[in-house]
C-alpha positions in Angstrom: -26.1 20.8 10.8 -23.7 20.5 13.6 -26.1 19.2 15.6 -27.5 16.4 13.2 -23.7 15.3 12.5 -23.7 15.0 16.4 -26.9 13.2 16.5 -25.7 10.7 13.7 -22.4 10.0 15.6 -24.0 9.1 18.6 -26.7 6.9 17.2 -23.4 4.8 15.2 -21.9 4.7 18.7 -24.9 3.5 20.4 -24.8 0.6 17.8 -27.3 1.8 15.5 -26.4 1.9 11.2 -27.9 4.2 8.5 -30.6 3.0 6.8 -32.0 5.6 3.9 -32.7 9.4 4.0 -35.9 11.1 3.2 -36.4 12.6 -0.7 -36.1 15.7 0.2 -33.3 15.3 2.9 -34.8 16.3 5.7 -34.6 13.0 7.5 -33.0 10.2 8.3 -33.3 6.9 9.5 -30.9 4.2 11.5 -32.1 1.0 12.9 -29.9 -1.1 15.8 -27.7 -3.4 14.7 -27.9 -6.0 16.9 -31.5 -6.3 19.0 -31.3 -4.7 22.1 -32.3 -7.2 24.8 -33.3 -4.7 27.9 -35.6 -3.0 25.3 -37.0 -5.9 23.0 -36.3 -6.0 19.4 -37.2 -3.9 16.2 -35.2 -0.8 17.2 -35.3 2.1 14.8 -34.3 5.5 14.6 -35.4 8.6 12.7 -33.5 12.0 12.8 -35.7 14.9 11.7 -33.4 18.0 10.3 -36.9 20.4 10.2 -37.4 19.6 14.4 -33.5 19.3 14.7 -34.6 15.6 17.3 -34.3 12.4 16.9 -37.0 9.7 17.9 -36.7 6.1 18.4 -38.9 3.9 18.3 -39.0 0.0 19.5 -41.2 -2.9 19.8 -41.9 -4.5 23.4 -44.4 -6.6 22.7 -46.0 -7.8 19.3 -48.5 -4.9 18.0 -47.1 -2.4 20.5 -44.4 0.5 19.6 -43.0 2.8 21.7 -40.7 6.1 21.2 -39.3 8.5 22.7 -37.8 11.7 21.5 -34.7 13.6 22.1 -33.9 17.2 21.2 -30.0 16.9 22.3 -27.4 14.8 21.9 -26.5 13.9 26.1 -30.0 13.1 26.5 -29.5 10.2 23.4 -25.9 9.1 24.6 -27.7 8.9 28.4 -30.5 7.0 27.3 -28.6 4.5 25.4 -26.1 4.1 28.9 -29.3 3.4 31.1 -30.2 -0.4 31.1 -33.7 -0.9 31.7 -34.5 -3.6 34.4 -35.7 -6.5 32.7 -38.8 -7.6 34.3 -39.8 -11.2 34.0 -43.5 -12.3 33.1 -44.9 -14.9 35.0 
């Protein structure tokens, strides 16, 4: 339970806000307050208490969903701090 609280704290520090909880109470969903232009838009995060993990989902182009799963809070925080290079398409 302590790890899940740490994930929630990291999510809020990363600019996410809680959206809803699963009916069984095993999952919690967050969304990004404002779009992250480096990773584009529509960021969502699911915290799963069954697997003790977090998965962040985002859409870079319409119809293409990318995701990344984290099993530890430090890795999630490090990912938040990284800013990927923005590639300009010609």
